[in-house]
N, C-alpha and C positions, 0 to 999 in steps of 0.2 A: 504494500500500500504506500502511495506517495505521501510526502509530508503534507501536501495540500488536502488530500483526502482524509488523512489522519486528523488534521486540525478541524476539518468540517465535521467529521464524526464526533469529535470531542465537543465541538460547539453545539451540535444538535442535542447531545446528552445533557450538557449544562443548561441549555435553554429549556429542555423538558423538565428538569428538576426545579429551575426557577419558576416556571409556569405553574407547577403543582404547588409550590410553596406560596406563590402569590394567590392562588385560588383558595388555599387553606386560610390565608390571612383575610381574604375578602369574606369568607364564610363567617369568620368569627367577629368581624366588625361591620357587617352589612346592615345591621339594624340599630336603631336607637333604643336604649333601655327604657325610655319613657313610653315608647309605643309597643313594647314587647309584651306578649301575652304568654305566660309560662305554660308548659305542657304537663309537667310532672308534679307541680305543687299548685295550691290555690293562689289567686291573686292577692288575697289578704296576707298570706304568709310571705309572698314575694315583696309586697309593699313594706312589710316590717323589716326587711333586710336593709343593710347599709347599701349605699350606692355601689361600692366596690363589690359587695357580695352579689348584688343583682347582675352586674356586668359579668361576673365570673359564672353565675348560674346560667345566664342567657347564652354565653359563648359555649358552655358545655352542652346545653340542649341542642343548639344549632349544629355543633360538631357531631353529636351522637346521631342526629337525623341524616347527616350527609357523609358520615365517615366511611360507610361501605362503598359508596360510589367513588369517593376520593381514593380509597385504598385500591379499588379495582383499577382505576386509571393509572395509579402508580405501578401496580404490578404489570399492567399491560405495557407501559413504557419501558419498564425494566426488562420485560421479556423481549420486546422489540430490540432493545439495545444489545442484549446478550446474543440474540439471533444475528444481528448485524455484525457483531464482532466475530462470531463463529464463521459466518460466511466469508468475511474478509480473511480470516486465518486459513480457512480451507482453500481459498482461492490463491493465496500467496505462498504459504509454506511448502505444500507439496511440490509446486513448480520449482522452488529453489532447491529442495532436496533432490528431486529427480535430475535437475540440471547438473548438480554437483556429482551425483552418482554416475550419470551418463558420461561426464567429462573424464572421470577417473577410471572407469571400468573398461576392460577389454576382455571379452569372453575367452576362456582358456580352450574351449572345445572339448574338454575332458568330461567324461560321464562317471558319476558316482551313484551307487545304489545303496540304500539302507534296507536290509532284509528284515521285515518285522514278523517273520513266520515262526515266532517262538513264544506265543502267548501261553501255551500249556506248560512252559518251563519256568514261569515267573509268578510271584505273588503280587498282591495289590500294590504294595510299596514299590516293588521293582517295575511294575507296569507304569506307575506314576513317574518314576525316575527316567525310564527310557523314553517316554513321551516328551518329557521336558528336554531331554537331550536332543531329540529330533527338532524341537522348537529352536534350540540354540544353533543347530546346524543351518536351519533356514535363515536365522538372523546373521550368522557368519557369512553365508553365501551372498546375502544382500549387501553386506559391507565390504566384501572382498574386491580387490582391484582386478582380480582375474576369476570371476565366478565360474561355476561349473554347471553342467546339466545334472540336477539332483532329482533322483527318483526314490520315493518311499514306497516299497512294494509289500504286498500281503498285509495291508492295513485292514484288519478285521477283528472280530470278537472283542476281547478285553481292551486291546489298544484302541480300537475304533470307538468303543464306548467311552473310554477315557477322553479321547479327543472331543467327542460330541458333547460330553458332560462338562468338562472343565477347560477345554481349549477350543471352544467353538469358533474362535476367530480364525482358525486354520482354514475355514471355508473361504475366507477372503484373501488367503495368501497368494502372492503373485506367482502365477504358473511359469513365469520366466525364470524363477529361482527354485521352484520345487514343484514336483507333480506327485500327488498322493494317489496311489493305485491299490486296488484290491488284488490285482493280477500278480502272478509269480513272475520273477524277472526273466525266466527262460521263455515265457510267453511274449514278453515285450522285446526281448533280444534273442530270437531263435537261433542265431549263429553262435553256437557255444564257444567257438574259438575266440570270440570277442570278450568273453567273460573271465574275470579273475577274482576269486574270493580271497579277501585279505584276512588271514588268520595267523595268530602267533604260533600255532601248532604245525604250520607248514615248514618243511625243510628248505623250501625255495625262498629266495630273497630277491625282491625287485630292486633295480638300480635307478629306474626312472619311471615316469608315467607316460604311457602310450595313448595318444588321443584316439587311436583306432579301437581301443578296448574300453570296457566298462568295469569299474572296480567296485566290488561288493563289500559292505561293512555289515557284520552281523548285529542286528538291532536287539541286543539282549543284555540284561544285567543279571549275571549268574553267580557272582561271588565265588567263582572257580569251582562251582558244583558240577559243571558239565564239561570236562575236558574233551577236546577233539570234536565238540558238537558241530562247529561250522566246517571243520576239515572233513569230517565224515559226510556232511551234506554235500560239499563240493565234489568229493570223490564219487558219491552215489549218483550225482547228476552228470558226472563225466566232464566237469569243467576245471580249468586251471586254478591253482591256488598258490599263494605266496604270502610272505610276511614283509613288513617294512624293514629297511636296513638300520633299525635302531641300534642294535649291538655293535655295529661298525663305527658308530659315531659317538655314542655315550655309554657310560657304565651305569647300570641301574641296580638298586638294592632289592628289587622285587621282580616278578615275572613281567614280561613285556605285554601286559594287558591293560588297555585303556578304556575310557568311556567312549561311547559312540561319537560324541561331539569332539573329543580330543583327537581321535583318529581322523575325523573329517577335517579338523583345523590343520593337522599336520599336512594333509594332502593339499589343502588350499594354500597354506603357507609355502609349501614346496613349489607349487605352480607360480606363486608370486616371486619367490626368491631364487628358484632353481638351486637351492642349497639345502640338502637334507639336514646337516648339522644345525644350522640356524633354525630350521623349521622345528626340529625336535626340542632344541634348547628353549625356544620361545613358547613351546606348548606344554611340554611335560612338567607336571608339578615338581617343585623343589624336593619334596620329601621322598620322591622315587629315585633320586640319584644316589649312586654309591657313596660319594663323598658329599653328603647333604650339608655338612657343616662348612664346606668350602664354596666360595663363589664360583660360578661358571665363568668361562671366558667372556660371555656376553654381559654378565652382571658386572664384571670388572670394567667393561666399556660403558656401563650405565644403562644397559637394557634389562628390563625386568621380565621375569617369566610370568605367565598367566596361570593361575592355579584354579582347579575345579574341585568343588566339594563333593560332587556325586561320583564316587568311585565304583567301578564295576567289578572290582575284585575284593 
């Protein structure tokens, strides 16, 4: 909104308030006490009052008779003012944000899938956690300078009910940044040689991300109760599997198992930086490192790691 429009809007609001205040004042002083006939007390009682008491009583009766109309007008003006501000905000802010995002973003062309086909392996708390992690992936993709084609597959049963009940805004998520599907990924991508399931149990290690392939992240919070779950699924479907090269670049004090959004962020950061080490160091929580009491090379340079409270192990 331009300065001139903002000043005009402010002036209209001030004029409305002044008009209502003036109207209230006129109501209270529109009649002479000598001509006034009281409504709630007798004339004899009214005449026995002092001049000051008569004026006060008259003003109160006049106000009581018109207060509802006055308050209704004020509410209406306030409502119109709020509506005008909302319209101005909706008209201006999204354009500015979209313009900034469009200027900074260049699509990576990479495809990432979050496989939600594990409802029966999770309790209610874990369902809540994994759905929140999917929401974070969507937010990360919108903010990334090199966004990916993100597909959430097999969204059904408990996870679907969780989204419908507590995260209904997902219905309005921009399909440029995520597509929510009930279908299995092998139905969406029938050429199995294009699929790679990312799992810490795989003996294979990827060195880069191939834009011709789609990389699958298991959408599960399992606390290590189901080892080889995603690896067994990949082998049963006859698709490739691999793990990220975390061990090549960092030493960890725990198994290389992360939350869904941490894995997704590593992939997006690698596409931005083309540097696995920086992608890992900027994403993996501090407590997971072998020498957790020592600063990482990035921290020595003033770069903070981002931590996540929802752990999948």
